[in-house]
N, C-alpha and C positions, 0 to 999 in steps of 0.2 A: 772630678765631678761625678754625676750619677750615671748608672747603667740602666738604660731604658729600652723596654720592648716596644716595637711598633708593630701591632697586629692589624694590618690593613691590606685587603686584597687588591685594591687599585694601585698598580705599581707606581704610577706617576705621583700619586699622593703620598704613598709610602716613602718614595725617594725624596720628595720635597721636604717632608718632615725630617727625615734622617739628615739631610744636608744642613738644614737650619739648626737642628739640635747639635750636630757636630761642630758647627761654627761657634756656638756659644760654649763649647767645651764638654758636652756630654758624649758618652759612648753608647752606641745604639746596636740593638739586635733586631733584625727584620724577620717578620713572618707574614705569610700571604694567605693563610687560612686558619681556621680555629684549631685543627689538630696540630698543625706545626707550631702555633703559638703555645698550646698546652705543653708540648714537648720541651720547648725552650724554657718555660716556667718551671718544669720539673727537673731540668738538668743544669740550670744556670742561676746564679744569685743575682737578683734584680732589685732595683730601687723603685721602679715605677713601670706600669704597663699602660700604653695608649692603645685602646681596643676599639675597633670598628664594630658596630652592632651587626651589620649585615655582611657576614663573611660566609664563604662556602664551608661545608663539612661540619662546622660547629659555629653557631652565631655567638656574638659577643656576650649576650646575657647568659647563655649556657656556659661559655668559657669562664665567666666571672664566678659561677657557682662552683667550678672545679679548682679555682685558684686559692692559695692560702689567704686567709683573712688579713694577714699582716702585709700583703703586697698591695700598695696603693694602685688604684685603677682610675683612669680618666676615659670615659667613653667618647669616641669621636665618630659622629654619625650624621647622616642626612635626615634621620627621623627626628623631626622637630616638635612633634605633638606633645602636649602636656602629659598624656598618659605614658608615653615612652620615657620622658624625663623622670617621671615619678617611679616608673618601673626600674630604671637604671639606678637611681639614687636609692631606691628601696632595697636593692641588692647589695648596698654598701659601697657603691662607687664614690670616689672622692670628688669627682666633678663630671660634667657632661657638656661637651662643646659640639655645636651644630655646624655642619658643612653648608655652604662654604664659609670659611673663617679666615681672618687675617692671621698671618704667621706670628705677628707680634702678640696677638691675643693668646694663641696657643702657648707661646713661650712663657707668657706671664702666668697662665694657668699651671703650667708645669712647675715653674719656680715656686708658686704659692703652695702647691701640694708637697714639693720636696722640702720646703721650709717647715711646713707643719710636721713632717715626718723626720725632720733633722737629717735629711740626706743631701741637703744643699750646702755647698761651700759658701761661707759667709765672710771669709777673708780673701782678699784679692791683691795680687802684686803686679805692678806694671812699671817699667822704667825704674826709677829710683824710689817709687812710692809703694806703700802698703796701706790698704784701705780695709777697715772693719765696718762692714755694712750694717751690723747690728747696733754698734755703739756710735756710728757715724763719726768715727775718728779717722784721720788721715795723717800719715807720717811720710816725710820725704827724707830719705836716709834715716837719721835718728832724731830728726826734729819734727815735732808735731806741727802740722799746718792747720791754721784756723780757716775754715770755709764757712761762708754764709749759708743759711739753710737752703736757699734756692740754688746756690752753687753745688752743694752736695746732692740735692735732688737731681740736678742735671747729670752729675757724675754717676750717680746710682743708675740712672736710665741708660747711660752709655755703657756702663759695665754689664748690666743685665742683658743688653742687646749687642754685646761686643762682636766686632767683625761684620756687623750688618750696617748697611747704609741707611741712615734715618733722615728723612726730610726735616727741614726746619719746622714745618707745620706739625709733623708727628712728634717732634721733640717738645714743642709747646704743649701739645695735648697730653703727653705722658709726664712731663716734668712740672708743668705749670697748672694743668687742669683744664677741663672742658670750658670753664666759664672765664678763662683769662681773656682780657680784652686788649692786651698789647699786641704789637706786631712782631714779625719774625726777627727784626733787628736785635731784639733783646737776647735772642739765642746767640747771635754772633758775639755780642758783648760778653756774655757769660762764658762762652767757649774760650775767648781770648784770656779771660781771667784765670780759667782753669789751666790753660797751657802755661801761663806765666808762673802761677803759684806752684804748680806741680812739676814743671819741666817736661811737659808732655807735648811739646811742639810737634814732634814726629809721630807720636802715637795717635793723637786726635787729628785725624785727617779731614781735610775739606773734600767733599764729594762735589765735583763741578756741577753747578746749576741744580743742586739738590739740597745738600745739608752736610752732615758730618758722620764719621765712623770712628769708633775706637778700635784701633788695630793692635791686638795683643800678641801678634805673631812676629813682631820686629825684635 
């Protein structure tokens, strides 16, 4: 997966981001001020930088000016004003996310940038299955498995957020959309279909009183 710099001076936020990026398969390098972040960028090969705007020694906007134009940057900041957003994007940032944020939103923004820059892995293997997220094709051993569009959408969400516990409500929101009017029982039905079709009874775990998690560490 991708190698990502986390430039964030608040240690708890830096560690929270690192743990969740690690869970979905990324390698992370942590920096806690602007000078340290710049040194990392000069000495290591990176796929993406998550940069806090308000950092000691060198702020995020200054840091962005020193970075190679080829390195994608997402600003992560408490500065929510329009002028700040425009300033960040005007410097060539690929995205701008405001604190506080949901970790799933951050992961989705990271994936979107990596996909645009071709640094994101788009083939995934788990159990006996191989999934191509671009062509929406799935194979179990050497046999191609036909999934309905909604089944694949749910599988895609589980893969992109693998090893994270997702509530049924969150799965409905991400895989069915905000305007879906059905209830959470449809999630259970589709999970059972995926388990049966793909042989992922052990990998798609039920999280008690919450929802489901795709565990790719088994």
